[in-house]
DOTI-569681 format. One record per residue (C-alpha): x, y, z. Coordinates in steps of 0.05 Angstrom, whole numbers, plus 5000, padded with zeros to 4 digits. Layout:
BEGIN
+------+------+------+
!   px !   py !   pz !
+------+------+------+
!    X !    Y !    Z !
...
+------+------+------+
end
This chain:
BEGIN
+------+------+------+
!   px !   py !   pz !
+------+------+------+
! 4056 ! 9353 ! 2186 !
! 4036 ! 9313 ! 2255 !
! 4066 ! 9343 ! 2320 !
! 4119 ! 9281 ! 2327 !
! 4140 ! 9296 ! 2251 !
! 4159 ! 9373 ! 2286 !
! 4184 ! 9345 ! 2341 !
! 4227 ! 9298 ! 2287 !
! 4255 ! 9354 ! 2248 !
! 4270 ! 9394 ! 2300 !
! 4308 ! 9357 ! 2350 !
! 4335 ! 9304 ! 2305 !
! 4402 ! 9346 ! 2291 !
! 4410 ! 9356 ! 2369 !
! 4398 ! 9278 ! 2390 !
! 4453 ! 9258 ! 2333 !
! 4501 ! 9304 ! 2353 !
! 4491 ! 9293 ! 2425 !
! 4502 ! 9215 ! 2411 !
! 4557 ! 9228 ! 2361 !
! 4595 ! 9268 ! 2406 !
! 4587 ! 9209 ! 2463 !
! 4598 ! 9155 ! 2420 !
! 4644 ! 9188 ! 2378 !
! 4624 ! 9148 ! 2322 !
! 4576 ! 9174 ! 2261 !
! 4544 ! 9094 ! 2254 !
! 4534 ! 9083 ! 2319 !
! 4491 ! 9160 ! 2324 !
! 4458 ! 9150 ! 2268 !
! 4435 ! 9081 ! 2294 !
! 4418 ! 9106 ! 2366 !
! 4384 ! 9163 ! 2339 !
! 4341 ! 9123 ! 2301 !
! 4330 ! 9078 ! 2356 !
! 4309 ! 9146 ! 2400 !
! 4265 ! 9169 ! 2357 !
! 4226 ! 9101 ! 2354 !
! 4224 ! 9102 ! 2426 !
! 4195 ! 9164 ! 2432 !
! 4141 ! 9160 ! 2378 !
! 4125 ! 9100 ! 2420 !
! 4131 ! 9131 ! 2495 !
! 4108 ! 9207 ! 2467 !
! 4031 ! 9188 ! 2510 !
! 4073 ! 9184 ! 2565 !
! 4119 ! 9254 ! 2564 !
! 4088 ! 9288 ! 2625 !
! 4120 ! 9355 ! 2602 !
! 4163 ! 9367 ! 2659 !
! 4218 ! 9376 ! 2617 !
! 4243 ! 9402 ! 2555 !
! 4233 ! 9346 ! 2497 !
! 4302 ! 9356 ! 2481 !
! 4329 ! 9331 ! 2548 !
! 4271 ! 9278 ! 2547 !
! 4298 ! 9247 ! 2475 !
! 4376 ! 9258 ! 2501 !
! 4359 ! 9221 ! 2560 !
! 4329 ! 9169 ! 2517 !
! 4387 ! 9167 ! 2472 !
! 4441 ! 9171 ! 2529 !
! 4400 ! 9100 ! 2556 !
! 4396 ! 9067 ! 2492 !
! 4468 ! 9079 ! 2485 !
! 4484 ! 9054 ! 2552 !
! 4437 ! 8992 ! 2530 !
! 4484 ! 8994 ! 2462 !
! 4547 ! 8988 ! 2492 !
! 4540 ! 8941 ! 2553 !
! 4509 ! 8895 ! 2491 !
! 4571 ! 8908 ! 2444 !
! 4617 ! 8915 ! 2501 !
! 4655 ! 8839 ! 2486 !
! 4657 ! 8865 ! 2409 !
! 4682 ! 8934 ! 2430 !
! 4732 ! 8901 ! 2471 !
! 4758 ! 8857 ! 2420 !
! 4762 ! 8914 ! 2358 !
! 4797 ! 8948 ! 2421 !
! 4855 ! 8894 ! 2435 !
! 4860 ! 8890 ! 2353 !
! 4880 ! 8963 ! 2346 !
! 4926 ! 8958 ! 2402 !
! 4968 ! 8904 ! 2365 !
! 4968 ! 8940 ! 2295 !
! 5031 ! 8959 ! 2273 !
! 5053 ! 9027 ! 2280 !
! 5075 ! 9050 ! 2207 !
! 5035 ! 9121 ! 2213 !
! 5040 ! 9164 ! 2273 !
! 4967 ! 9194 ! 2259 !
! 4940 ! 9121 ! 2263 !
! 4968 ! 9111 ! 2332 !
! 4945 ! 9184 ! 2346 !
! 4877 ! 9162 ! 2326 !
! 4886 ! 9090 ! 2372 !
! 4911 ! 9134 ! 2445 !
! 4855 ! 9183 ! 2434 !
! 4795 ! 9132 ! 2417 !
! 4827 ! 9092 ! 2487 !
! 4836 ! 9154 ! 2528 !
! 4756 ! 9166 ! 2514 !
! 4745 ! 9097 ! 2534 !
! 4778 ! 9105 ! 2591 !
! 4739 ! 9169 ! 2600 !
! 4674 ! 9130 ! 2584 !
! 4689 ! 9081 ! 2640 !
! 4708 ! 9140 ! 2694 !
! 4647 ! 9175 ! 2674 !
! 4606 ! 9123 ! 2700 !
! 4635 ! 9120 ! 2760 !
! 4626 ! 9191 ! 2784 !
! 4559 ! 9208 ! 2816 !
! 4505 ! 9251 ! 2793 !
! 4493 ! 9307 ! 2783 !
! 4572 ! 9309 ! 2756 !
! 4568 ! 9254 ! 2712 !
! 4500 ! 9279 ! 2689 !
! 4525 ! 9362 ! 2682 !
! 4591 ! 9344 ! 2655 !
! 4551 ! 9298 ! 2591 !
! 4515 ! 9368 ! 2584 !
! 4571 ! 9402 ! 2573 !
! 4615 ! 9361 ! 2532 !
! 4571 ! 9311 ! 2490 !
! 4514 ! 9359 ! 2488 !
! 4552 ! 9423 ! 2490 !
! 4504 ! 9452 ! 2520 !
! 4519 ! 9529 ! 2552 !
! 4515 ! 9533 ! 2639 !
! 4457 ! 9569 ! 2616 !
! 4417 ! 9511 ! 2599 !
! 4453 ! 9466 ! 2632 !
! 4427 ! 9505 ! 2694 !
! 4360 ! 9512 ! 2668 !
! 4348 ! 9431 ! 2670 !
! 4370 ! 9432 ! 2742 !
! 4338 ! 9487 ! 2756 !
! 4392 ! 9512 ! 2790 !
! 4434 ! 9579 ! 2771 !
! 4497 ! 9586 ! 2721 !
! 4544 ! 9591 ! 2774 !
! 4518 ! 9524 ! 2802 !
! 4521 ! 9487 ! 2735 !
! 4594 ! 9528 ! 2725 !
! 4616 ! 9493 ! 2783 !
! 4588 ! 9430 ! 2780 !
! 4619 ! 9416 ! 2721 !
! 4687 ! 9432 ! 2738 !
! 4681 ! 9395 ! 2801 !
! 4667 ! 9328 ! 2755 !
! 4725 ! 9350 ! 2708 !
! 4769 ! 9348 ! 2771 !
! 4739 ! 9285 ! 2798 !
! 4746 ! 9246 ! 2719 !
! 4824 ! 9275 ! 2722 !
! 4842 ! 9252 ! 2794 !
! 4798 ! 9175 ! 2778 !
! 4846 ! 9175 ! 2708 !
! 4904 ! 9195 ! 2741 !
! 4888 ! 9138 ! 2799 !
! 4883 ! 9087 ! 2747 !
! 4953 ! 9104 ! 2711 !
! 4986 ! 9094 ! 2774 !
+------+------+------+
end
């Protein structure tokens, strides 16, 4: 087994779950995760080891996901418009649509907030990392990670409230 196969086996699930939480879609998560490991394989010689390999892979995945979003934003907007216009025959369908729209609004706001708030929020919510692990990524202490996360949540909440007005 090659070193890269070991990396793939060890971190595939982490990257997949990260993108699944970010996108909310299993198919997108599979596609982006595959693309991530393909890109990582092509550039593994450039990995300098300045961070954990999981962090490096998740950064590639996140960038791939954002690229995917940009390329498919017109398609996605059309699908959301179709979902809004669906008849409200079942409340669980309406709840699901509302939930997806809220997640989309949160994603838009998330792109508006500055670093490190955005990154800390994403590591905590989408990658489900502990404050200790987040602190390690930024070479800070756990308290810093916790405070930064809660400030990010507050910023997102405020921006969402502003958009509702």
